[in-house]
C-alpha positions in Angstrom: 60.4 -9.5 -35.9 56.8 -10.2 -36.5 57.5 -13.7 -37.9 59.7 -14.5 -34.9 57.1 -13.4 -32.4 54.5 -15.5 -34.3 56.7 -18.6 -34.1 57.3 -18.0 -30.4 53.6 -17.6 -29.7 52.8 -20.8 -31.6 55.5 -22.7 -29.6 54.0 -21.4 -26.4 50.5 -22.5 -27.4 51.8 -26.0 -28.4 53.4 -26.4 -25.0 50.1 -25.5 -23.3 48.0 -27.8 -25.6 50.4 -30.8 -25.3 50.9 -30.4 -21.6 47.4 -31.6 -20.8 47.7 -35.1 -22.2 51.1 -35.5 -20.5 49.5 -34.7 -17.1 46.6 -37.1 -17.9 48.9 -40.1 -18.2 48.8 -42.8 -15.6 48.8 -42.4 -11.8 51.3 -40.6 -9.7 54.5 -42.2 -8.5 54.3 -43.5 -4.9 54.7 -40.6 -2.5 54.0 -38.0 -5.1 50.8 -35.9 -5.4 48.6 -36.5 -8.3 47.7 -33.7 -10.8 44.4 -32.1 -9.7 41.5 -32.9 -11.9 40.5 -29.3 -12.4 43.9 -28.6 -14.0 43.4 -31.4 -16.5 39.8 -30.4 -17.3 40.7 -26.7 -17.7 43.6 -27.6 -20.0 41.3 -29.7 -22.1 38.8 -26.9 -22.4 41.5 -24.3 -23.1 42.9 -26.6 -25.9 39.5 -27.1 -27.4 38.9 -23.3 -27.4 42.3 -22.7 -29.2 41.4 -25.4 -31.8 38.1 -23.7 -32.6 39.6 -20.2 -32.7 42.3 -21.4 -35.1 39.9 -23.3 -37.3 37.6 -20.3 -37.5 40.4 -18.0 -38.4 41.8 -20.4 -41.0 38.4 -21.0 -42.7 37.6 -17.3 -42.6 40.9 -16.4 -44.2 40.4 -19.0 -46.9 36.9 -17.7 -47.7 37.9 -14.0 -47.8 40.9 -14.7 -50.0 38.8 -16.9 -52.3 36.1 -14.3 -52.7 38.7 -11.6 -53.4 40.4 -13.7 -56.0 37.1 -14.6 -57.7 36.2 -10.9 -57.9 39.6 -10.3 -59.6 39.3 -13.2 -62.0 35.7 -14.4 -62.5 36.8 -16.8 -65.3 38.6 -19.1 -62.8 35.9 -19.0 -60.1 35.2 -22.7 -60.4 38.8 -23.7 -59.8 39.2 -21.3 -56.9 36.0 -22.6 -55.3 37.2 -26.2 -55.6 40.5 -25.4 -54.0 38.7 -23.4 -51.3 36.4 -26.3 -50.4 39.3 -28.8 -50.3 41.4 -26.5 -48.0 38.4 -25.9 -45.7 37.8 -29.7 -45.5 41.5 -30.3 -44.5 41.3 -27.6 -41.8 38.1 -29.1 -40.5 39.7 -32.5 -40.4 42.5 -31.2 -38.3 40.0 -29.4 -36.1 38.0 -32.6 -35.4 41.3 -34.4 -34.6 42.2 -31.7 -32.1 38.7 -31.7 -30.6 38.8 -35.5 -30.2 42.1 -35.3 -28.4 40.7 -32.6 -26.0 37.6 -34.6 -25.5 39.5 -37.8 -24.7 41.7 -35.8 -22.3 38.5 -34.6 -20.6 37.1 -38.1 -20.4 40.3 -39.6 -19.1 40.9 -36.8 -16.6 
């Protein structure tokens, strides 16, 4: 049940994060009301916060597991450290992409 609730929570977060750029597209149809600016800006800041929280958790988890595995097998510490740095760099790349999307939404909104 835990795995199902995790997937449901991730789907909910994805809907919240991807709704902001959808609201930020173009103008409103004739006769329709436009999306308020505060909604777009709050969505962008909420998305940026989620990106940072996720990156912090991911890098923290990588670091803790790497230190634990180095303590168990000190002879492979170099290989573990290399894999840890590569994984952390990939997470930071995805984080920067997410922050850029949120920043562009903020600028466009």
